[in-house]
N, C-alpha and C positions, 0 to 999 in steps of 0.2 A: 504494500500500500504506500502511495506517495506521501511524503511529508507535506503538511499544510503550508501554504505560503504565509510568511510573516509580513503583513501589510502595515504593521505599526510604524508610524512615522518616527524619525529620530527626534531627540529633544530639541534640536536646532531647526527642524523643518517647519516652516510656517504653514499651518493647516487650518487655523481657527479664524473665522470671520470676526470682525470687531464686536458684533453683538454677542457672539458666543464667548469670546475672550472676556468681555466685560462681565457677563453673567458668571463665568467660572471664577473670576477674580473678586466678585461681589461688589462691583462698582458700576457706575453709570457709563454709558458710551461717551458722554461729554467729558467726564472725568478722565477717561482713557485718552481722549484727544488732547486734553490739557496736559497730561503727562508727556505725551508725544511732543507737544509744542515746547515744553520745558527741556526736552532732550533726555528725559528719563527712560524712554523706551523707543526703540526704532524697529518697528515690525518690517518683515519682508513685504515686498509688493508683487502682486501678480503681473502678468504682461499687460493687463488692462489697468493697472494702478491700484487695485483693491488691496487693502491692508490684509496681511495674513500673519497671525500670531502663532508662535511656537510654544512648546512646553517650557523652554528656557524663558521665553517672554512672560509666560504665566507665573513662573517662579519669581521673576524679577518684579512683576506686579504685586505679588503677595508681599514681597520685601518692602516695596514702596508703601503699600497700604498699612503694613505694620508700623513703619516709621511715622507716617502721617497720623495714624491713630494715637501714637505716643506724643503728638504735638510738634513733631519736627516739620519745619517749613520746607517748601519744595527746593529752595536754593541749597539748604543744608542736606536734603535727601540726595540731590545731585552730587554733592561733594562726597557724601558717605558712600554712595554707589561707585563713584570713581575710585575711591581709595580701596574699596572691597575688590574691585576689578583688578587693580594693581597688585594687591596682595595675592589674589588667585593666580595671576600671571607669574608672579615671582615664585610662588610655591610650585607651579608646574615646571618652571625653568629649573628650580632646585632639584625636583624629582628627576627630571630629564638628565641633569648632570650627574646625580647620584647613580642612576641606572647605567650611564655611560662608563663610570669608573669601575663598575663591577665586572 
């Protein structure tokens, strides 16, 4: 018997429309657009220009809403996310270098 095909999108693949992403994140569509205007989220775009959100985007939206629920303003959220991205990048580079040494 043939193995079933795994059609599950990768975490980075944009598959969710804006209304679905907003619902999954527990926010309104206008709030999602506001986050995009502030540079907090940058969804992929289809050939026709439609926003497509990924699992990674949804994770980021949850992080944004957690911070804003704690009273952090959007400028500070942007800086926090930027620093978290730098830390993640540095950790990945560290891990890559450690693996190379072995």
